[in-house]
C-alpha positions as CSV (number, residue, x, y, z in Angstrom):
1,M,-11.0,-3.8,26.8
2,A,-8.8,-6.7,25.5
3,K,-10.7,-6.6,22.2
4,E,-10.0,-2.8,21.9
5,M,-6.3,-3.5,22.3
6,T,-6.4,-6.3,19.8
7,E,-7.9,-4.0,17.3
8,T,-5.5,-1.3,18.0
9,A,-2.5,-3.7,17.8
10,R,-4.0,-5.0,14.4
11,A,-4.3,-1.4,13.0
12,A,-0.8,-0.6,14.0
13,K,0.5,-3.8,12.4
14,S,-1.4,-3.0,9.2
15,A,0.1,0.6,9.1
16,E,3.6,-1.0,9.6
17,N,3.1,-3.1,6.4
18,S,1.7,-0.2,4.2
19,I,3.7,1.5,1.5
20,F,2.4,5.1,0.7
21,I,3.1,6.0,-3.0
22,G,4.3,9.5,-3.7
23,G,7.0,11.4,-5.6
24,K,10.0,9.4,-4.6
25,P,11.8,7.2,-7.3
26,F,9.8,4.2,-8.5
27,M,12.4,1.6,-7.3
28,N,12.3,2.9,-3.7
29,Y,8.7,1.7,-3.4
30,V,9.4,-1.6,-5.1
31,T,12.3,-2.1,-2.7
32,G,10.1,-1.3,0.2
33,V,7.4,-3.9,-0.8
34,V,10.1,-6.6,-1.4
35,M,11.7,-5.8,2.0
36,Q,8.3,-6.2,3.8
37,F,7.9,-9.7,2.4
38,N,11.4,-11.0,2.5
39,I,13.0,-9.3,5.6
40,N,10.0,-8.5,7.8
41,K,8.2,-11.8,6.7
42,A,4.9,-9.9,6.3
43,K,1.9,-11.9,5.3
44,E,0.4,-8.9,3.6
45,V,1.5,-5.6,2.3
46,T,-0.8,-2.7,1.5
47,I,0.1,-0.2,-1.2
48,K,-1.8,3.1,-0.9
49,S,-1.9,6.0,-3.3
50,R,-3.9,9.1,-4.1
51,G,-4.5,11.2,-7.3
52,K,-1.7,11.3,-9.9
53,F,0.3,8.5,-8.1
54,I,-2.3,5.8,-8.7
55,S,-0.7,4.6,-11.9
56,K,2.7,4.3,-10.1
57,A,1.0,2.2,-7.3
58,V,-0.2,-0.3,-9.9
59,D,3.2,-0.4,-11.4
60,V,4.9,-0.9,-8.1
61,A,2.5,-3.8,-7.2
62,E,3.0,-5.5,-10.6
63,V,6.8,-5.1,-10.9
64,S,7.2,-6.2,-7.2
65,R,5.1,-9.3,-7.9
66,R,6.2,-10.4,-11.3
67,K,9.9,-9.4,-11.2
68,F,11.3,-9.4,-7.7
69,L,9.0,-11.8,-5.6
70,T,9.3,-14.8,-8.0
71,D,10.7,-17.0,-5.3
72,I,7.7,-16.7,-3.2
73,K,4.1,-16.7,-4.3
74,V,2.5,-13.3,-4.0
75,S,-1.0,-12.5,-5.3
76,V,-3.4,-9.4,-5.3
77,K,-5.8,-10.1,-2.4
78,K,-7.8,-7.0,-2.8
79,V,-8.0,-3.7,-4.7
80,S,-10.1,-0.9,-3.3
81,I,-11.0,2.4,-4.9
82,G,-12.7,5.6,-3.5
83,S,-12.3,9.3,-3.1
84,E,-11.4,11.5,-0.3
85,E,-12.3,15.2,0.2
86,F,-9.7,17.6,1.5
87,E,-8.9,21.3,1.6
88,N,-6.4,22.5,-1.1
89,K,-4.0,25.5,-0.9
90,E,-6.7,28.0,-1.8
91,G,-9.0,26.8,0.9
92,K,-11.5,25.0,-1.5
93,L,-12.7,21.5,-0.8
94,V,-11.7,19.0,-3.6
95,N,-12.1,15.3,-4.1
96,V,-9.1,13.2,-4.9
97,S,-9.2,9.6,-6.1
98,V,-7.8,6.8,-3.7
99,L,-6.4,3.4,-4.5
100,E,-5.4,0.6,-2.1
101,I,-3.9,-2.7,-3.3
102,V,-3.4,-5.5,-0.8
103,L,-0.7,-8.1,-1.8
104,R,-0.6,-11.4,0.1
105,R,1.9,-14.1,0.4
106,D,0.3,-17.5,-0.6
């Protein structure tokens, strides 16, 4: 039972340090990543995106790392790609690409 609670706590902490990229302005996401590292002292931040927002996620990761987090060493720990199936507005099942970038404080 203790192991289950540990895994649940770890999953909650992971979700807390996740940035989901969408239609908001670019700098909102960069600010979110920088805040996770500087204010919340996160060891890792996960940037997640789907579909047309994948390129924005890559840009957020790189701008955060190269322009705003120069005082601390942050590297790309892992990049995961995949696809998810979901039902669109017309009720058809469609696949959408998924990207996950994990940044780690070194």
